[in-house]
C-alpha positions as CSV (number, residue, x, y, z in Angstrom):
1,X,91.6,99.8,109.5
2,X,92.0,103.6,109.1
3,X,95.4,105.1,108.1
4,X,95.5,107.1,111.3
5,X,95.2,104.1,113.4
6,X,97.9,102.1,111.4
7,X,100.1,105.2,111.8
8,X,99.8,105.3,115.6
9,X,100.6,101.5,115.6
10,X,103.7,102.2,113.5
11,X,104.6,104.9,116.1
12,X,104.1,102.5,119.0
13,X,106.1,99.8,117.2
14,X,109.1,102.1,116.6
15,X,109.0,103.3,120.2
16,X,108.9,99.7,121.6
17,X,111.5,98.4,119.5
18,X,113.9,101.3,120.7
19,X,112.8,100.7,124.4
20,X,113.7,97.0,123.9
21,X,117.0,97.9,122.3
22,X,117.8,100.3,125.3
23,X,116.7,98.1,128.2
24,X,119.1,95.4,126.9
25,X,121.9,97.5,125.6
26,X,121.9,100.3,128.0
27,X,120.7,98.3,131.1
28,X,117.8,100.8,131.7
29,X,116.1,98.1,133.7
30,X,116.3,94.4,134.4
31,X,116.9,92.8,130.9
32,X,113.9,90.5,131.6
33,X,111.7,93.5,131.1
34,X,112.7,93.6,127.3
35,X,110.8,90.5,126.8
36,X,107.2,92.2,127.4
37,X,108.2,95.2,125.3
38,X,109.5,92.9,122.5
39,X,106.3,90.8,122.5
40,X,104.3,94.1,122.4
41,X,106.1,95.4,119.4
42,X,106.0,92.2,117.6
43,X,102.2,91.8,118.1
44,X,101.7,95.3,116.8
45,X,104.1,94.8,113.9
46,X,102.5,91.6,113.1
47,X,99.1,93.3,113.1
48,X,100.4,96.0,110.8
49,X,101.7,93.3,108.4
50,X,98.3,91.6,108.3
51,X,96.4,94.9,107.9
52,X,98.2,96.5,105.0
53,X,100.2,95.0,102.1
54,X,102.7,97.8,102.1
55,X,103.2,97.5,105.8
56,X,103.7,93.7,105.3
57,X,106.3,94.4,102.7
58,X,108.2,97.0,104.7
59,X,108.1,95.4,108.0
60,X,108.9,92.1,106.6
61,X,111.8,93.5,104.8
62,X,113.1,95.3,107.9
63,X,112.8,92.1,109.9
64,X,114.7,90.1,107.3
65,X,117.3,92.8,107.0
66,X,117.8,92.8,110.6
67,X,118.0,89.1,110.7
68,X,120.7,89.1,108.0
69,X,122.9,91.7,109.8
70,X,122.6,89.9,113.3
71,X,120.6,92.8,114.9
72,X,118.0,90.4,116.3
73,X,120.3,89.3,119.1
74,X,118.6,89.2,122.4
75,X,115.8,87.9,124.4
76,X,113.5,90.9,123.8
77,X,114.1,90.9,120.1
78,X,113.7,87.2,119.9
79,X,110.2,87.6,121.6
80,X,109.3,90.2,119.2
81,X,110.3,88.1,116.2
82,X,108.3,85.2,117.7
83,X,105.3,87.3,118.1
84,X,105.5,88.7,114.6
85,X,105.8,85.2,113.3
86,X,102.9,83.9,115.3
87,X,100.6,86.7,114.1
88,X,101.7,86.3,110.4
89,X,101.4,82.5,110.5
90,X,98.0,82.6,112.3
91,X,96.4,85.2,110.1
92,X,98.4,85.1,107.0
93,X,100.0,88.0,104.8
94,X,100.7,88.5,101.2
95,X,104.4,89.0,100.4
96,X,106.1,89.4,97.0
97,X,109.8,89.1,96.1
98,X,109.8,93.0,96.7
99,X,110.2,92.2,100.3
100,X,113.9,90.9,99.4
101,X,114.7,94.3,98.0
102,X,113.4,96.1,101.0
103,X,115.3,93.6,103.2
104,X,118.6,94.5,101.4
105,X,118.0,98.2,101.8
106,X,117.3,97.6,105.5
107,X,120.5,95.5,105.8
108,X,122.5,98.2,104.1
109,X,121.3,100.8,106.6
110,X,122.6,98.5,109.5
111,X,126.0,98.3,107.7
112,X,127.2,101.5,109.5
113,X,127.5,99.5,112.7
114,X,129.4,96.6,111.0
115,X,131.9,98.2,108.6
116,X,134.2,101.2,108.8
117,X,132.8,104.0,106.8
118,X,134.1,107.5,106.3
119,X,133.1,110.1,108.9
120,X,131.1,112.2,106.3
121,X,128.8,109.2,105.8
122,X,127.7,108.7,109.4
123,X,124.6,110.6,109.1
124,X,123.4,108.3,106.2
125,X,123.5,105.4,108.7
126,X,122.6,107.3,111.8
127,X,119.3,108.4,110.2
128,X,118.8,105.1,108.1
129,X,118.5,107.0,104.8
130,X,119.2,104.1,102.6
131,X,115.9,102.6,103.5
132,X,114.0,105.7,103.5
133,X,115.4,106.7,100.1
134,X,114.8,103.3,98.6
135,X,111.2,103.3,99.8
136,X,110.7,106.7,98.5
137,X,111.9,105.7,95.0
138,X,109.6,102.6,95.2
139,X,106.7,105.0,96.1
140,X,107.7,107.3,93.2
141,X,107.9,104.3,90.9
142,X,104.3,103.3,92.0
143,X,105.7,99.9,93.2
144,X,104.9,100.7,96.8
145,X,102.0,102.7,98.1
146,X,102.4,106.0,100.0
147,X,101.2,104.2,103.0
148,X,104.4,102.2,103.4
149,X,106.5,105.4,103.3
150,X,104.3,107.0,105.9
151,X,104.5,104.0,108.1
152,X,108.3,104.0,107.9
153,X,108.6,107.7,108.7
154,X,106.3,107.3,111.8
155,X,108.0,104.2,112.9
156,X,111.5,105.8,112.6
157,X,110.3,109.1,114.2
158,X,109.2,107.2,117.2
159,X,112.4,105.2,117.3
160,X,114.5,108.2,117.3
161,X,112.4,110.2,119.8
162,X,112.5,107.2,122.2
163,X,116.2,107.0,121.9
164,X,116.5,110.5,122.9
165,X,114.4,110.0,125.9
166,X,116.1,106.7,126.9
167,X,119.5,108.1,126.3
168,X,118.8,110.9,128.8
169,X,117.3,108.4,131.3
170,X,120.4,106.2,131.1
171,X,122.6,109.1,132.1
172,X,120.4,109.9,135.0
173,X,120.5,106.3,136.3
């Protein structure tokens, strides 16, 4: 699978996760519509995980981190998790203990919603800088391939862009 194709799938996954979030959290539509978008991102993310070892570690860690912090908490995200697990169990993937470090980084990124932090630290959690910087360090140390960082940046860019679009849509509804 080409890097460009995997980057496009990362973009789609990030966008669909944010759409799933916002359908449920901002009542953009009937909540039942979050299930198909959850299934879609789960299938795409599962495909990424079976296609690239770096993607498997990255997205496996993100899923575990979000499970730990309770962010997977709705029908749409349960559908996404189910789809990821189905793909991974059917086709298999290779994970190392490194997935646990990435899960911790992802969990720390979600802590901004769960703990009181000083105002000057808001941007760290708003832009999920802990995971990005952690993955960058792992790439520099040659523990993770550059692909993992590229997938993360594409995923997060689409997540934020979709959030901006759905945020405006929520105000218009």
